[in-house]
C-alpha positions in Angstrom: 0.0 0.0 0.0 2.8 2.4 1.0 4.6 1.6 -2.3 1.4 2.4 -4.2 1.0 5.7 -2.4 4.7 6.5 -3.0 4.3 5.9 -6.7 1.1 8.0 -6.8 2.9 10.9 -5.1 5.8 10.6 -7.6 3.4 10.8 -10.5 1.7 13.8 -9.0 5.0 15.6 -8.4 6.0 14.9 -12.0 2.7 16.2 -13.3 3.0 19.3 -11.2 6.5 19.9 -12.5 5.4 19.6 -16.1 2.5 22.0 -15.5 4.9 24.5 -13.9 7.2 24.2 -17.0 4.3 24.8 -19.3 3.1 27.8 -17.4 6.6 29.2 -17.4 6.8 28.8 -21.2 3.3 30.5 -21.6 4.4 33.4 -19.4 7.5 33.9 -21.6 5.4 33.8 -24.9 4.1 37.3 -25.8 0.5 37.8 -26.6 -0.3 38.7 -30.2 -2.8 41.0 -31.8 -4.0 41.8 -35.3 -5.9 44.7 -36.8 -8.8 44.0 -39.1 -9.9 46.9 -41.3 -13.2 47.0 -43.3 -12.0 49.6 -45.8 -15.5 50.2 -47.1 -16.6 51.3 -43.6 -13.4 53.3 -43.1 -13.7 55.3 -46.3 -17.4 56.0 -45.8 -17.1 57.0 -42.2 -13.8 58.9 -42.4 -15.0 60.6 -45.6 -18.3 61.7 -44.0 -16.5 62.9 -40.9 -13.7 64.9 -42.5 -14.8 65.7 -46.1 -18.5 65.7 -45.6 -19.1 62.9 -48.2 -18.9 59.1 -48.5 -18.1 59.3 -52.2 -14.5 58.0 -52.5 -14.0 60.0 -55.7 -14.4 63.3 -53.7 -11.5 62.9 -51.3 -8.1 61.3 -51.0 -7.2 59.0 -48.1 -3.6 58.5 -47.0 -3.9 54.8 -46.4 -0.2 54.3 -45.5 -0.2 57.1 -42.9 -3.5 55.9 -41.5 -2.3 52.3 -41.2 0.8 53.5 -39.4 -1.4 55.5 -37.0 -3.6 52.4 -36.4 -0.5 50.3 -35.6 0.7 52.9 -33.2 -2.7 53.1 -31.5 -2.8 49.3 -31.1 0.8 49.3 -29.7 -0.4 51.7 -27.0 -3.5 49.7 -26.2 -1.9 46.2 -26.3 1.3 47.3 -24.6 2.6 43.8 -23.9 1.6 42.3 -27.2 3.2 42.0 -30.6 1.5 42.8 -33.9 0.8 39.9 -36.2 -0.3 42.0 -39.2 -2.9 44.4 -40.5 -5.7 42.9 -42.6 -7.2 45.3 -45.1 -10.5 44.2 -46.6 -11.8 46.0 -49.7 -13.8 45.4 -52.8 -12.6 45.3 -56.4 -14.2 44.3 -59.7 -13.4 40.7 -60.4 -11.1 40.9 -57.3 -8.4 42.6 -59.4 -6.3 45.0 -57.3 -6.7 48.7 -58.2 -3.4 50.7 -58.2 -4.2 52.0 -54.8 -4.9 48.6 -53.4 -1.7 47.3 -54.9 0.2 50.0 -53.2 -1.4 49.2 -49.8 -0.6 45.5 -50.4 3.1 46.3 -50.7 3.2 47.9 -47.3 5.1 45.9 -44.6 2.9 43.9 -42.2 -0.2 44.5 -44.3 -2.4 41.8 -46.0 -5.0 43.0 -48.5 -8.0 40.7 -48.9 -10.4 41.5 -51.7 -14.1 40.8 -52.0 -16.0 41.6 -55.2 -17.5 45.0 -56.2 -20.8 44.9 -58.1 -22.2 47.3 -60.7 -23.5 49.6 -57.9 -20.0 49.8 -56.3 -21.2 47.7 -53.4 -18.8 45.3 -51.6 -19.7 41.6 -51.7 -18.0 38.8 -49.8 -15.9 41.1 -47.5 -17.7 40.1 -44.3 -17.2 36.4 -45.0 -13.4 37.0 -45.5 -13.2 38.8 -42.2 -15.0 36.0 -40.4 -12.8 33.4 -42.1 -9.6 35.1 -41.0 -10.8 36.0 -37.5 -12.0 32.4 -36.8 -8.9 30.7 -38.3 -6.4 32.9 -36.4 -8.3 32.5 -33.1 -8.7 28.7 -33.6 -4.9 28.3 -34.2 -4.1 30.6 -31.2 -2.3 32.9 -33.6 -3.9 36.0 -31.9 -5.1 36.7 -28.4 -6.7 40.1 -29.3 -8.3 41.4 -32.5 -8.9 45.1 -33.2 -11.8 45.3 -35.6 -12.5 48.5 -37.5 -15.9 48.2 -39.0 -19.6 48.7 -38.3 -21.7 46.2 -40.2 -24.1 43.9 -38.3 -23.0 41.0 -40.5 -19.7 41.1 -38.6 -21.4 39.8 -35.4 -20.9 36.2 -36.5 -17.2 36.9 -37.1 -16.9 38.2 -33.6 -18.7 35.3 -32.1 -16.5 32.8 -34.0 -13.3 34.4 -32.7 -14.5 34.6 -29.2 -15.6 31.0 -29.2 -11.9 30.1 -29.5 -10.8 32.4 -26.7 -9.8 35.6 -28.6 -10.9 39.0 -27.4 -12.4 41.3 -30.0 -12.1 45.0 -29.6 -14.3 47.1 -31.9 -12.9 50.4 -33.2 -15.1 52.9 -34.9 -14.9 56.3 -36.7 -16.7 59.2 -34.9 -20.1 59.8 -36.5 -21.1 63.5 -37.1 -24.6 62.5 -35.9 -26.2 59.3 -34.7 -24.2 56.1 -35.0 -22.4 54.4 -37.9 -22.0 51.0 -36.2 -24.8 48.4 -35.7 -26.0 48.0 -32.1 -25.8 44.2 -32.2 -22.1 44.5 -33.1 -21.6 46.9 -30.2 -23.3 44.5 -27.8 -21.2 41.5 -28.8 -17.6 42.8 -28.6 -15.3 42.9 -25.6 -14.5 46.6 -25.8 -15.2 49.7 -27.9 -13.1 52.7 -29.0 -13.8 55.6 -31.2 -11.3 57.3 -33.5 -12.3 61.0 -33.5 -11.9 63.8 -35.9 -8.4 64.8 -34.7 -7.2 61.3 -35.3 -8.7 61.0 -38.9 -8.2 64.6 -40.2 -4.5 64.3 -41.1 -5.2 61.4 -43.5 -8.2 62.6 -45.4 -8.3 65.6 -47.8 -11.1 66.7 -50.1 -10.1 66.7 -53.8 -10.1 69.9 -55.8 -11.8 70.1 -59.2 -10.2 67.6 -61.6 -7.6 68.8 -63.9 -9.6 67.1 -66.7 -12.8 69.0 -65.9 -13.1 72.3 -67.8 -14.7 75.4 -66.3 -17.8 74.8 -68.3 -18.4 71.4 -66.7 -18.6 69.2 -69.7 -15.1 67.8 -70.7 -14.0 68.0 -74.3 -13.6 64.9 -76.5 -9.8 65.3 -76.3 -10.0 65.4 -72.4 -11.9 62.2 -72.4 -9.7 60.6 -75.0 -6.7 61.4 -72.9 -8.3 59.8 -69.8 -9.0 56.6 -71.9 -5.3 56.4 -72.8 -4.4 57.0 -69.2 -6.6 54.2 -67.9 -5.2 51.8 -70.5 -1.7 52.6 -69.4 -2.6 51.9 -65.7 -4.4 48.7 -66.5 -1.4 47.4 -68.4 0.6 47.6 -65.2 -2.1 46.5 -62.7 -3.9 43.8 -64.8 -0.9 42.5 -66.8 0.0 42.7 -70.5 -1.3 39.2 -71.3 -4.7 40.0 -69.9 -4.9 43.3 -71.9 -3.6 41.6 -75.1 -6.6 39.2 -74.9 -8.9 42.3 -75.6 -7.2 43.0 -79.0 -9.2 40.5 -81.2 -12.4 42.2 -80.1 -11.5 45.7 -81.4 -13.3 48.1 -81.6 -15.6 46.4 -79.0 -14.9 45.8 -75.4 -16.5 43.1 -73.2 -19.4 44.5 -71.2 -17.7 44.1 -67.9 -14.5 45.8 -69.1 -16.4 48.6 -70.8 -18.2 49.2 -67.5 -15.0 49.3 -65.5 -13.6 51.8 -68.0 -16.6 54.0 -67.7 -16.6 54.0 -63.9 -12.9 54.7 -63.6 -13.1 57.5 -66.2 -16.0 59.1 -64.4 -13.9 59.1 -61.2 -11.0 60.8 -62.9 -13.2 63.3 -64.7 -15.6 63.9 -61.8 -18.3 64.0 -64.6 -20.9 61.5 -65.5 -20.6 60.0 -69.0 -24.0 58.3 -68.9 -26.0 59.2 -71.9 -23.0 61.0 -73.5 -22.5 58.7 -76.5 -19.9 61.0 -78.2 -17.8 61.2 -75.1 -18.0 57.5 -74.4 -16.7 56.8 -78.0 -13.9 59.2 -77.3 -13.1 57.3 -74.1 -12.9 54.0 -75.9 -10.9 55.5 -78.8 -8.3 56.8 -76.4 -8.2 53.4 -74.6 -7.7 51.5 -77.9 -5.2 54.0 -79.2 -2.9 53.4 -76.3 -3.4 49.7 -76.1 -2.7 49.1 -79.8 0.4 51.3 -79.6 1.9 48.8 -77.1 1.6 45.8 -79.4 
């Protein structure tokens, strides 16, 4: 009997020793946090707060400077934690990076994740990407804290999934000029809330002046529009790749519907002028696009 008790005590002592070693290792392992940014919410809320509009075409946002500021803010809040990375969620047509999104993707410690952008410039699939990343990182114990910058009620399931694996989710929002710009069910679900105010956002948002391509009379000339078409073709050659653009050549002078729509939307953003119902200007836009494209091959 005494031998059995002695063996039991030995096993207990060994187990306690192993537990103490494990606790010591855990204590030496720094906690980790990540920042999850719903860019659609960020642009709309910051644009409304600083520039008085949610229209991305009406203001510029210094994404690099703002991301650095978010990292600094997180470093202050999670003082004993290290940053895993910043996840930047945005929409793009056919999930092809715009030039701006490509620049953001090249920043250190930033991962750009793209949902789709429909014909009405509405993001699709972004919430599911956020949920997938939050849940996966929490499940694998890659993060202990998540700072989530967003406001959509659809993010509630993402918060619940991460919390189910032990991660704490901290909701960050942009100050609303009036009312709220975050869903109440989301506010109820998170572990903490913080608001980024006007002073925080103002250095990174600036309202655009009238476009250089928009004449005083309002309606651009055919040459203005033709130039914009060539400019977009040059940008797309870089962002979409020469092989992709070369596939358009056999269809000259016609563009696939989706490509023609992308061209129209981007041109209107540059011109700050609607080309809907302007058949002559739309022809000039396509002419400029084709002129530049054909000159490259």
